[in-house]
C-alpha positions in Angstrom: 85.3 100.7 92.5 87.0 98.4 90.1 90.2 96.6 90.4 92.3 95.3 87.5 95.0 92.7 88.0 97.1 91.6 85.1 99.2 88.5 85.0 100.9 87.2 81.8 102.4 83.7 81.6 104.6 82.3 78.8 102.7 79.4 77.3 105.7 77.4 76.3 108.3 78.3 79.0 108.9 79.4 82.6 111.6 81.5 84.1 112.1 84.8 86.0 109.1 87.0 86.8 109.1 90.7 86.1 106.6 92.5 88.3 105.5 96.1 88.9 102.7 97.6 91.0 100.1 99.9 89.7 99.4 103.5 90.6 95.7 104.5 90.7 94.6 106.4 87.6 91.4 108.1 86.4 88.6 108.7 89.0 88.5 105.1 90.1 90.7 103.2 92.5 92.8 100.7 90.5 94.9 98.2 92.5 96.7 96.1 89.9 99.9 94.3 89.3 101.5 93.1 86.1 103.5 89.9 86.2 105.1 88.5 83.1 107.1 85.2 83.3 110.4 85.5 81.4 110.7 83.0 78.5 113.9 81.6 79.8 117.5 82.7 80.3 117.6 84.8 77.2 114.9 87.1 78.6 113.5 87.8 75.2 110.0 86.9 73.9 109.7 85.4 70.4 107.9 86.7 67.4 105.0 84.3 66.5 105.0 82.6 69.9 101.8 82.5 72.0 101.8 83.9 75.5 98.9 83.9 77.9 97.8 87.0 79.7 95.3 86.9 82.6 93.4 89.9 83.8 91.5 90.0 87.1 88.8 92.7 87.4 86.1 93.5 89.9 83.6 94.2 87.1 83.2 91.1 85.0 80.5 92.7 82.9 82.7 95.3 81.3 85.0 94.8 78.3 88.7 94.5 79.1 91.4 95.1 76.5 95.1 94.1 76.3 97.0 96.9 74.6 100.6 97.1 73.2 102.9 100.0 72.3 106.2 99.7 70.4 109.2 101.5 71.9 109.2 105.2 71.0 105.7 105.0 69.5 102.6 106.9 70.6 100.4 104.4 68.8 98.6 102.0 71.0 97.4 98.8 69.4 94.6 96.7 70.9 95.8 93.1 70.7 92.9 91.4 72.4 89.5 92.2 73.9 87.1 90.2 76.0 84.4 90.3 78.6 85.8 88.4 81.6 84.3 85.1 82.8 84.2 85.0 86.7 86.2 88.2 87.0 89.1 86.8 84.9 89.8 87.8 81.3 92.2 85.5 79.4 94.0 86.8 76.4 96.6 85.3 74.0 99.4 87.7 73.1 101.4 86.9 69.9 104.2 89.4 69.3 104.3 90.2 65.5 107.5 92.3 65.3 110.8 92.3 67.1 111.7 95.2 69.5 110.7 96.5 72.8 107.0 96.3 73.6 104.9 97.7 76.4 101.8 95.8 77.5 98.9 97.1 79.6 95.3 96.2 80.5 92.6 98.8 80.1 88.9 98.8 81.2 86.4 101.6 81.0 85.4 103.0 84.4 82.9 105.9 84.8 83.4 106.9 81.2 87.2 107.0 81.5 89.8 104.4 80.5 91.6 102.9 83.5 95.0 101.4 82.7 97.2 99.0 84.6 100.8 100.1 85.1 102.8 99.1 82.0 105.3 96.4 81.7 108.0 96.5 79.0 109.5 93.4 77.4 111.9 92.6 74.6 110.7 90.6 71.6 113.2 88.9 69.2 113.1 86.8 66.1 113.4 83.1 66.7 112.1 79.6 65.9 108.6 78.6 66.7 107.8 74.8 66.5 104.4 74.0 67.9 104.4 75.0 71.6 108.1 75.5 71.7 109.8 78.9 71.1 113.4 79.7 70.9 114.5 83.3 70.6 117.5 84.0 68.4 118.2 87.5 69.9 
């Protein structure tokens, strides 16, 4: 039995937290939650800014991926992969285009991919100056 927990934290800012619980998928029991800290009052992430995502898993020996979909697209892009250290995988998510994005964590379990419940965020163009990000949209 493997458990995936996903938490993403804005590297440069803090704000409101968007959360959702996960429904079990595949043949394994998955108990996950996705928490993404809002990048401030504008509630939009910025193209080119770095955001940290943390993924907790029961199986630290199996690769975990952070995947992204654009709104209305069936194409899933792997934005980062890692083998967790001490049951925590740490990813850096850098949005590359404006628009709505859906993020999920995925880990192979018994030959099937087990996904966390998705979280959808808005990404806008903006200004990135070192660790500071300001969304223009």
